[in-house]
Each structure stands twice: as C-alpha cells, then as structure tokens.
C-alpha positions in Angstrom: 82.3 126.5 147.6 78.6 126.5 146.8 75.3 125.0 147.9 72.7 123.3 145.7 69.2 122.7 146.9 66.9 120.0 145.3 63.3 119.3 146.1 61.9 115.9 145.7 58.3 114.8 146.0 57.9 113.5 149.6 55.4 111.0 148.4 57.6 109.7 145.6 57.8 106.3 147.1 54.0 106.0 147.0 54.0 107.1 143.3 51.7 110.1 144.0 52.5 113.6 142.8 51.8 116.2 145.4 53.2 118.9 143.1 49.8 119.5 141.5 48.0 120.4 144.7 51.0 121.6 146.9 53.9 123.2 144.9 55.4 124.9 148.0 58.8 124.0 149.3 61.4 126.0 151.1 65.1 125.8 152.0 67.3 128.0 154.1 70.9 128.3 155.0 71.3 129.2 158.7 74.1 129.4 161.2 74.3 126.1 163.0 74.7 127.7 166.5 71.6 129.9 166.0 69.2 127.2 164.8 68.0 124.0 166.4 66.3 121.7 163.9 63.2 119.8 164.8 61.8 117.0 162.6 58.4 118.6 163.3 59.4 121.3 160.8 59.2 118.8 158.0 55.7 117.5 158.6 53.9 120.4 160.4 53.7 124.2 160.3 55.7 124.5 163.5 58.6 126.3 161.9 56.4 129.0 160.5 54.4 129.2 163.7 57.5 129.5 165.8 59.6 131.8 163.7 56.9 133.4 161.5 58.8 131.9 158.6 62.0 133.8 159.4 65.3 132.8 160.8 68.6 134.8 160.8 70.8 134.0 157.8 74.5 134.4 157.7 76.1 135.1 154.4 79.9 135.3 154.0 80.7 136.9 150.7 83.5 138.9 149.2 84.2 141.0 146.2 86.6 139.9 143.5 89.7 137.7 143.7 92.0 140.3 145.2 93.2 141.8 148.5 92.3 145.4 149.5 95.8 146.5 148.5 95.5 145.1 145.0 91.9 146.3 144.6 92.8 149.9 145.5 95.4 149.9 142.6 92.5 149.6 140.2 90.3 152.4 141.4 87.8 152.1 138.5 86.6 148.7 139.9 87.3 149.3 143.6 84.0 148.7 145.5 84.5 150.8 148.7 83.0 154.1 147.5 83.3 157.6 149.0 84.8 158.6 152.3 84.4 157.0 155.7 84.8 153.5 154.4 87.3 150.8 155.2 88.4 147.8 153.1 88.6 144.4 154.9 90.5 141.5 153.4 88.6 138.1 153.5 89.8 135.8 156.3 88.9 132.6 154.4 90.2 133.1 150.9 90.8 135.7 148.2 88.6 138.8 148.0 87.5 141.7 150.2 84.5 143.6 151.5 83.8 147.1 152.6 82.6 148.4 155.9 81.7 151.9 157.1 84.4 153.4 159.4 84.0 153.4 163.2 81.4 156.1 164.1 79.7 155.8 160.7 76.8 153.7 159.4 75.2 153.0 156.0 76.1 151.5 152.7 79.9 151.6 152.0 79.3 150.5 148.4 77.7 153.8 147.2 79.3 157.2 147.2 78.3 159.1 150.3 76.7 156.0 151.7 78.5 156.0 155.1 77.1 158.8 157.3 78.1 160.0 160.8 76.4 158.3 163.7 75.1 160.8 166.3 76.2 159.1 169.4 74.7 161.9 171.5 71.2 160.8 170.5 71.6 157.4 172.0 69.8 156.5 175.2 71.4 156.4 177.6 73.9 159.1 176.6 77.5 158.0 176.3 78.5 160.8 178.6 78.0 161.1 182.3 74.7 162.6 183.5 76.3 165.9 184.5 78.2 166.3 181.2 77.1 167.6 177.9 77.6 165.5 174.7 78.8 167.0 171.5 78.7 165.0 168.3 81.8 165.2 166.2 82.6 163.5 162.9 83.1 159.8 163.6 82.6 160.1 167.4 81.6 162.4 170.2 83.1 164.6 173.0 81.9 164.9 176.6 82.2 168.3 178.3 81.9 168.4 182.1 80.6 171.4 184.0 83.0 174.2 185.1 85.3 173.0 187.8 85.4 169.3 186.8 87.3 167.2 184.4 86.2 164.3 182.3 87.8 160.9 182.9 87.7 158.5 179.9 88.7 155.6 182.2 85.7 155.9 184.4 83.4 157.9 182.2 82.8 160.4 185.0 83.2 164.1 185.7 85.5 164.6 188.7 85.9 167.8 190.7 89.3 169.4 190.1 89.0 171.7 193.2 89.4 169.2 196.0 90.1 170.7 199.3 
C-alpha cells in the first residue's frame, strides 16, 4: 500500500498560474481519530494558526518481508541491535520492527541504543512515601522501613508487628 500526493493549481479553472507568486503547498498523513478537518484550512491560515503547522503523524512501517523468527536466523541483516531489545512481528502483513524491552528506552536499531530507565527518578516515586526506591536493570525495587513489608498489590508498606 502507498500514498501519492499531487498538487494542482487551485486557480487552474481561471487559467491563472499562482505557482509563480505562491509555490507553497503542503500535505500530511494524520490519524483520522486525532484530526478534525475544516474547510477553512484550505483557504486561510487557520491550520497553521491553530496547530502551529504541526499535527501528530502516525506511521506504521516494518522491516523486511520476514517474521522475527526468520529474521533472527540471518543475524547479519537482523535489525534489532544490542541487548535489551525485543522483536515484534507486524500485525498487518509481513515484516517486523524492534522495540526496547520493558524498563528500557532509546533506539533499538543501534548497538547499545536501549538504556535502562531509572524509575526512581520519576515524580511521583513508584514506591510508597515511606519506602526507598532502588533502580535495578529493567525495573526498580521498593524497600520499606524496618518492621514493615512492601505489598505489590496495594503499593504500600504495612506493619508486620501488629498487636
């Protein structure tokens, strides 16, 4: 599948050629649910005024014509580089793409491109207020004060000496 964009002189019917004094045209491919078209965008500067000439674009692309399993067999052309990457098969045709593993961020297409996310630097902290947060590779660990236990289900420190 592909898209072609053609620009025609809007004054073509009147036999005038606006190209000489206004050679600017633009086109964009946007997600339908994220964009509401207005006919004012064609004849005014309202699009640029409203969105500052920017609108989120969604691109769905894949690498090659193979599944992750087949691509891994040919490591010389396998695109997911270095550690901490995962290969994801395309959901709408042949091909694959690479993502950083959970707890990592960056560029999975270059060696060493996926680096650990320090969840403990987030605000607010992923741990309860009374707990300390320790960053570990691909995640974090919460440590509660002496005499209490951490509960993953409630993300709280609970006193283990009740009585």
